[in-house]
GUGU-641423 format. One record per residue (C-alpha): y, z, x. Coordinates in pm, whole numbers, plus 50000, padded with zeros to 5 digits. Last residue first. Layout:
BEGIN
YZX...
END
This chain:
BEGIN
262293473636514262483484336873265503470937059265433439437278267563417137056269353392637260272063372337115274463344437252276613331136963277143294536895278393302136564281003325836405281953339136072285143356435957286413387235785289833404435828291403434035637294553454335709295123481335444297413501035687295493533135731292163522035610292003494735874289213469635793287313445036016284473423135868282363401236108279863375236058277713360536327275213331736364273033325236689272743293536864272423306037224269303327637176267803350337431264433367937472263793391537769261173391138029259943414538322258893402538663262253399538836261613430139071264673452039126263033482238966262463461338657264623429538643264823402038384263293367438358264243346938053262293338337748263723315337474265133323037140265463302736813266473317636479269403341336571271063363636319274033387136340275893409936101278713430336240280823455736032284003470736196285823500936060289203510836179290923542236076289783562336387287033543136552284063532436348281393506836423278753494936168275673474836225273563446436090270803431036287268753397636309265833379936470263353405936584264423431836322267373454336267268983474335993272023497135940272603504436314275423530836296277883533836576280733558136625283813555936841285083585837040286383565737325283343567437562280703556237311282773523637258284943504837013287673484837164289973462936947291953437637167295093420737050295693385637196294243363836916291863389036753289943402137045286953423636967285273444237247282373464337148280573490537352277473510937340275563539037485272573555837320271463585137541268623592937765267513624137972266583631638331270233630038465271003597038292268733571238125270633546137898269213533437562271423502337505274023489537267276053457437337279003438637189281153410437298283523392437040286453367137088288343356836786291003329336747290903329236370289463311236080286103297236169284843316436480283453302936793283823329037075280533348837038278713374837254275923397537143273513420837334271043445637186269183471137396265853487937477264313494637814267733487837983267623461638267266603474538584267783485038947271533479538934273813450038862275123429938563277513401638524280013384638275281583351138213282343331237904283293294237853284733271837599284753233037614287773211437666285873190137899282313199337890280643164237901276953165737949275433134438123271683129138122270033121238454267903153738439271203173138371274473156738486277293180538440280883176638337284423189438398286983210138232286413243838071288833267337890288313305537899286933333837687285853369637734286333366638112284923390538376282923413738146281133440138361277843457538303275923482238522272263489238483270253519638600273343538638705273273547839071277003560539088279033571538787282513558238815281603529438565281043556538313284783559238294285013528438082281913506438076283853475537972285943477738295288483499138472288733522738172289963555138294292333540938547293363515138292292283479738188292513455937889289713429837905290363397138089290663362637936290493333638179293163307438131291293280538316287653272338430286573242838637283183226838618281463206838895278353185438871274733182438945271583195138756267963183538834265253203038673261513213338736260613190639025263753200239234267263189939265269933216039184273543210039305275883230239081279563236039174281013263738957284743272138890287383298438828285493329938934283373311039181279823300039196278413276739460275143256239468273533241039760271093271039836272633299539648276263306739729278393333639566282153330139600285013354839526288243346139703288183370439866284733387239835282463362740007278743355839936275383343940078271963337339940269663310840081268133336640329266813355440033264233325839977264893306639658263503307439305264643284939032263953299638678264283273138412264963274638035264743252537729266103258637389266153236737078269103243036848269043206236739272313200936903270893212737234270503246837383270073251137765269013281137974269403282438353268303308938603269353304138955267533326639217267413348539516264383364339658262583397739736259063398739600257353431839643259603452839866262633448339664265993430639638266433404239358269633383239392271533362939127272873330538981272623330238601273643297138456274253289638079274263256937889275353251837529275333218237375276383204737036279473227737001281793196636983283833211137259280873218637471279793254537516279453270937866277953304337960278203317838315276183350438359276363366838712273343385438862272703415339077269343432939137268173463639329265063482639403265583491839775264573475040112267433448540108269743472339908270793490940226272493459240347275033460340058275213452939690278303450439461278963414339509282413406639379283103402639015283613440539003287073440939156288223475939087285163492439228284913466039499288053478439678289123450539902
END
C-alpha cells in the first residue's frame, strides 16, 4: 500500500526509533445534545530522551469546563497495521471507522466502543492528495497535516470514571499530524455545528520552516452541504489576519471572486502536550467550546452566506 496516498496509516518506520519523530491521530466526538465533547489523541514519540507512546484525552462538559489527561506507555505498547488501518496502544484500538477504548488507571477510567459512519473526505487530485496540497510531496517537513474525515456520524457510548456518555447520533471529526515538531506559531480551528446550514469548517495557519527560511502557510476547507470551498497558500488564495489575541481572532480569505471572513472566540482552554524535536515536553492550549461566525460572498454571482457555529475546537498559538 502506498502510504503517500493513504495518510491515515502510520507514516513512520524503524529509522524513526532513534530520530526526532512524532505521529498522532485526533479523534473528536460531540454528543447529539452538544453537552459533551471528548477527544482522544493516540500517538507515538520517538527520540533519544524519552521515547514512549501515549493516549491524550480532553473532555468538555455542558458547563464548558475542560479536563485533560496524558497517559504514557512504553514504546512496546504501540503497534499498528496498514490494511485495514489500526493503531493499538496498550488495550485500546483506533481504526478509521471506530475506536475501542479500555483505559484503567489512577488518573482516568474510560471504557467503550464508538463506530463512525458516512465519513466526509476532502476533494482529492494528484496535485492535491490531501489538505497540504502539493506540499505533501516535500519530504522531512517539520509538521505534516492530514484531514481524514471532516464530519461523520457516531454510534455508541463511553463510560468515563463510572459516568455514562451517550454518543449515539453524535458528530465526529478525524485528523492527524506527524513530523518532528508542532509549528512554533499557528492557529487551528475546526467546527461542524452551525445553525442554518450543513457546514463543515477546518482552518489552520502556521509559520513553516523550509530550506533555511520560513513562510506563512495556511489552508481552509469549507463544506456547505456537499460543496467544498478550498482556500490555501498553494492555490493562489490570500489570507489577512485582521486581529488576534489569546482568545479570539478575525481573518479574511480571498480566492478569485470568493471572500470568506471568519471570526472565532474561545473562552476556556486546557493545556495539551505537544512535540518539539519528537519529545512531548511542549504544551499548547486548546478549547472545545469555541464560537465561530462565517461570512462567504461571491462577487461574481452575488451569492452570500452567513452562519454561526458552536462546539468549535480552537487553538491560538500565534503571537498577539
